[in-house]
C-alpha positions as CSV (number, residue, x, y, z in Angstrom):
1,M,4.6,-13.3,30.7
2,L,4.7,-9.8,29.3
3,A,8.5,-9.6,29.1
4,P,9.1,-12.6,26.8
5,L,6.3,-11.5,24.5
6,L,7.8,-8.0,24.4
7,L,11.2,-9.4,23.5
8,L,9.5,-11.5,20.8
9,A,7.8,-8.4,19.4
10,L,10.9,-6.4,19.4
11,S,13.0,-9.1,17.7
12,S,10.4,-9.8,15.0
13,L,10.5,-7.1,13.9
14,A,-0.8,27.8,-1.9
15,P,1.8,27.7,-4.8
16,V,5.4,27.7,-3.8
17,L,7.7,30.6,-4.5
18,A,10.9,28.6,-5.1
19,T,12.1,25.1,-5.8
20,R,14.3,23.3,-3.3
21,P,15.6,19.7,-3.0
22,A,14.2,17.1,-0.6
23,L,15.6,17.2,2.9
24,A,17.9,14.4,3.9
25,V,16.6,12.3,6.7
26,D,19.1,13.8,9.2
27,E,17.7,17.2,8.2
28,A,14.1,16.2,8.8
29,E,11.9,18.6,10.6
30,V,10.7,17.5,14.0
31,H,7.2,18.5,15.1
32,L,5.6,17.6,18.4
33,L,2.0,16.5,17.8
34,W,0.7,18.5,20.7
35,P,2.2,21.8,22.0
36,G,1.7,20.7,25.6
37,D,0.9,17.4,27.2
38,A,-0.5,14.8,24.9
39,P,-3.8,13.2,25.9
40,G,-3.2,10.7,28.7
41,A,0.5,11.6,29.0
42,L,2.2,9.9,32.0
43,G,4.9,12.6,32.2
44,A,6.7,15.3,30.3
45,E,9.8,13.3,29.1
46,P,10.5,12.8,25.4
47,K,8.9,9.4,25.5
48,D,5.6,11.1,26.6
49,R,5.6,13.5,23.7
50,P,4.7,11.9,20.4
51,R,6.2,13.6,17.3
52,I,6.6,13.3,13.6
53,L,9.9,13.6,11.6
54,V,9.0,15.3,8.3
55,T,11.1,14.8,5.2
56,H,9.8,17.2,2.5
57,A,9.6,16.1,-1.1
58,A,11.1,18.5,-3.7
59,R,9.0,21.6,-4.0
60,T,7.0,21.8,-7.3
61,P,4.3,24.2,-8.5
62,A,1.6,21.6,-8.0
63,P,0.6,20.3,-4.5
64,H,1.8,16.7,-3.9
65,A,1.0,13.7,-1.7
66,A,2.1,13.1,1.8
67,I,2.2,10.0,3.9
68,V,2.4,9.2,7.6
69,I,4.8,6.3,8.2
70,C,4.2,4.0,11.2
71,P,7.3,1.8,11.9
72,G,6.7,-1.7,13.4
73,G,8.0,-3.0,16.7
74,G,5.2,-5.1,18.2
75,Y,3.8,-2.1,20.1
76,G,6.9,-2.5,22.3
77,G,9.4,-0.5,20.3
78,L,9.9,1.2,17.0
79,A,12.0,0.0,14.0
80,M,12.9,3.5,13.1
81,D,15.6,2.7,10.6
82,H,14.5,0.2,8.0
83,E,10.8,0.8,8.6
84,G,11.1,4.5,9.1
85,H,14.0,6.5,7.7
86,A,14.6,4.2,4.8
87,I,10.9,4.4,3.9
88,A,10.9,8.2,4.2
89,R,13.8,8.3,1.7
90,W,11.9,6.1,-0.7
91,A,8.7,8.1,-0.4
92,S,10.6,11.4,-0.9
93,S,12.2,10.0,-4.1
94,L,8.6,9.5,-5.4
95,G,7.8,13.2,-4.7
96,I,5.9,12.4,-1.5
97,T,6.4,14.3,1.8
98,A,7.0,11.7,4.5
99,A,6.2,12.1,8.2
100,I,7.6,9.3,10.4
101,L,5.4,8.8,13.4
102,D,7.3,8.4,16.7
103,Y,4.2,7.1,18.5
104,R,3.6,5.9,22.1
105,H,3.7,2.2,22.8
106,R,4.2,-0.3,25.7
107,G,7.9,0.2,25.7
108,K,7.2,3.8,26.6
109,G,4.5,2.8,29.1
110,Y,1.5,3.2,26.9
111,G,-1.2,0.9,25.5
112,H,-4.5,1.5,23.7
113,P,-5.8,4.0,22.9
114,H,-2.6,6.1,22.8
115,P,-1.0,4.8,19.6
116,L,-4.2,5.4,17.7
117,L,-4.6,8.9,19.2
118,D,-1.1,9.7,18.0
119,A,-1.8,8.3,14.4
120,Q,-5.1,10.3,14.2
121,R,-3.3,13.4,15.4
122,A,-0.5,12.9,12.9
123,L,-2.9,12.9,9.9
124,R,-4.7,16.0,11.3
125,F,-1.4,17.7,11.8
126,V,-0.2,17.1,8.2
127,R,-3.6,18.4,6.9
128,E,-3.3,21.5,9.0
129,H,0.1,22.2,7.4
130,A,-0.9,21.1,3.9
131,A,-0.8,24.6,2.4
132,E,2.5,25.5,4.1
133,W,4.1,22.2,2.9
134,N,2.5,22.3,-0.6
135,V,0.7,19.1,0.1
136,A,-2.7,18.2,-1.4
137,P,-5.0,17.8,1.6
138,D,-6.9,15.0,-0.3
139,R,-3.8,12.9,-0.9
140,I,-2.6,12.2,2.6
141,G,-2.1,8.6,3.3
142,V,-0.7,6.2,5.9
143,L,1.8,3.4,5.6
144,G,2.7,0.9,8.3
145,F,4.8,-2.2,8.9
146,S,3.9,-5.2,11.1
147,A,2.4,-3.7,14.3
148,G,2.8,-0.3,12.6
149,G,0.6,-1.9,9.9
150,H,-1.9,-2.6,12.5
151,L,-1.8,1.0,13.6
152,A,-2.1,2.2,10.0
153,S,-5.1,-0.2,9.5
154,S,-6.6,1.0,12.8
155,V,-6.6,4.7,11.7
156,S,-8.1,3.5,8.4
157,V,-11.1,2.1,10.2
158,H,-11.3,4.4,13.2
159,H,-11.3,8.0,12.0
160,D,-13.5,11.1,12.0
161,D,-14.0,14.3,10.1
162,G,-12.7,16.5,12.9
163,V,-14.6,18.6,15.4
164,A,-15.7,21.8,13.8
165,E,-16.1,23.7,17.1
166,A,-12.7,22.6,18.5
167,T,-10.5,25.5,19.8
168,D,-7.4,23.7,18.5
169,P,-7.5,24.2,14.7
170,I,-5.6,20.8,14.2
171,E,-8.6,19.0,15.8
172,R,-10.9,20.5,13.2
173,R,-9.1,18.5,10.5
174,S,-10.1,15.0,9.4
175,S,-8.1,12.0,10.6
176,R,-9.1,9.8,7.7
177,P,-6.3,8.6,5.5
178,D,-6.9,9.1,1.7
179,F,-5.0,5.8,1.1
180,A,-3.3,3.1,3.1
181,I,-0.2,0.9,2.5
182,L,0.0,-2.1,4.8
183,C,3.3,-4.1,4.8
184,Y,3.2,-7.5,6.4
185,P,0.6,-6.0,8.9
186,V,-0.7,-7.3,12.1
187,I,-4.5,-7.1,11.6
188,A,-6.5,-9.7,13.5
189,F,-6.7,-10.1,17.3
190,G,-8.1,-13.1,19.1
191,Q,-7.3,-15.5,16.3
192,K,-4.9,-18.4,15.7
193,H,-2.9,-16.2,13.4
194,T,-2.8,-13.3,15.8
195,H,0.7,-11.9,16.8
196,L,0.1,-12.3,20.5
197,G,3.0,-10.0,21.5
198,S,1.4,-7.1,19.6
199,Q,-2.1,-7.8,21.0
200,R,-0.8,-8.0,24.6
201,N,1.4,-4.9,24.3
202,L,-1.5,-2.9,22.9
203,L,-4.5,-4.2,24.8
204,G,-3.0,-5.7,27.9
205,P,-3.0,-9.3,29.2
206,E,-6.7,-9.7,29.7
207,P,-8.6,-7.5,27.2
208,T,-12.4,-7.7,27.0
209,E,-14.0,-9.4,24.0
210,A,-15.5,-6.1,23.0
211,L,-12.0,-4.5,22.9
212,V,-10.5,-7.4,20.9
213,L,-13.4,-7.0,18.4
214,E,-13.0,-3.3,18.2
215,M,-9.3,-3.4,17.5
216,S,-9.4,-6.4,15.0
217,S,-9.2,-4.2,11.9
218,E,-10.7,-6.7,9.5
219,R,-13.9,-6.7,11.5
220,Q,-14.2,-2.9,11.4
221,V,-13.9,-2.2,7.7
222,T,-16.6,-0.1,6.1
223,R,-17.1,1.6,2.7
224,R,-15.3,4.6,4.2
225,T,-12.1,2.6,4.7
226,P,-9.6,4.2,2.3
227,P,-8.2,2.4,-0.8
228,T,-5.5,0.0,0.4
229,F,-2.3,-1.7,-0.9
230,L,-1.1,-4.7,1.0
231,W,1.8,-7.0,0.7
232,H,3.0,-10.0,2.7
233,T,5.0,-13.2,2.3
234,S,3.8,-16.7,2.7
235,A,6.9,-17.6,4.6
236,D,6.3,-15.1,7.4
237,T,6.0,-17.2,10.6
238,V,5.9,-14.2,12.9
239,V,2.8,-12.4,11.5
240,P,1.2,-15.0,9.2
241,V,-0.2,-14.0,5.8
242,Q,-3.7,-14.7,7.0
243,N,-3.7,-11.2,8.5
244,S,-3.4,-9.5,5.1
245,L,-5.8,-12.0,3.6
246,A,-8.4,-11.3,6.1
247,F,-8.2,-7.5,5.6
248,Y,-8.2,-7.9,1.9
249,L,-11.3,-10.0,1.9
250,A,-13.0,-7.5,4.2
251,L,-12.1,-4.7,1.9
252,R,-13.5,-6.6,-1.1
253,E,-16.7,-7.4,0.8
254,H,-17.2,-3.6,1.4
255,E,-16.2,-2.7,-2.2
256,V,-13.2,-0.7,-1.1
257,P,-10.5,-0.5,-3.9
258,C,-7.6,-2.7,-2.9
259,E,-4.6,-4.6,-4.1
260,L,-2.7,-7.5,-2.5
261,H,0.6,-9.0,-3.3
262,V,1.8,-12.2,-1.6
263,F,5.4,-13.3,-2.2
264,E,6.3,-16.9,-1.6
265,Q,9.7,-16.3,0.1
266,G,10.8,-13.8,2.8
267,A,11.0,-13.6,6.5
268,H,9.2,-11.1,8.6
269,G,10.5,-7.5,8.9
270,L,11.9,-7.0,5.4
271,G,11.3,-3.3,5.1
272,L,12.2,-2.4,1.5
273,A,13.2,-6.1,1.0
274,E,16.4,-5.3,-0.8
275,G,18.0,-8.5,-2.1
276,H,14.7,-10.4,-1.8
277,A,12.1,-11.3,-4.3
278,A,9.7,-9.1,-2.3
279,H,11.8,-6.1,-3.3
280,A,9.3,-5.8,-6.2
281,W,6.8,-4.3,-3.7
282,P,8.0,-0.7,-3.9
283,E,7.6,-0.5,-7.6
284,L,4.2,-2.3,-7.5
285,C,3.1,0.2,-4.9
286,R,4.3,3.1,-6.9
287,R,2.3,1.9,-9.9
288,W,-0.8,1.5,-7.6
289,L,-0.3,5.0,-6.4
290,V,-0.3,6.2,-10.0
291,T,-3.4,4.2,-10.7
292,R,-5.1,5.7,-7.6
293,G,-4.2,9.3,-8.8
294,V,-1.9,9.8,-5.8
295,L,1.2,10.2,-8.0
296,A,1.5,11.5,-11.5
297,P,2.2,8.9,-14.2
């Protein structure tokens, strides 16, 4: 049963001394999240070593924002192009340093909690390097698409302030995003509108009720969940819009600043949605980031 669902998931898918231009994606810096074995690593191959691909925004005197990008892929693969590299180029054009997260998933042999551990580590990693990269440590967010949206929402509701006594300085840093951008996200598990492929790939074929509840992001929202921008389409038949609606209502219930845009037309997996009505979302998101103080007007 896992193979068909996996195929479905895959198919649905300090001041700076000088100024320099943003790096092209093919010049992105590659950083392993852990210098040695990652927690729970099954081996030492590239698939066992989560990493981030960092595209720096143009250097300016003032520190700028950064964002960790979580591509989708149903927790069985990664849509690294239109939900990764293309998004990094867009973020960089706004003056945001972009870190694409190449996280562990079922296609690499991993389920929960490894994707979440990788996302938490990525946020800590960017904060640890904030001064070096001229990034404002209080303007580091997360962005995700589809199952990557679930991962982004997961780190938005499952985070900590770091471990002060940790010997690894990265682990002393907070894993809480300062803002979140969720694009046609998987949110709810155990519901009629659940994307079953993502749930099964992440939690396995027979998860406990407690685990389903824990990883249903809309049921874990608190006032510490970061301000969130969401967009979806009503025509999405792979990950129904009820996922974004449920998270938005939970954010409202807990008085978390949020904004939701639902477009009538558009299939799942649009990325920047060029050529579609939903292509309005990048500009709407930019304006929201300005409103939140993440970007300058």
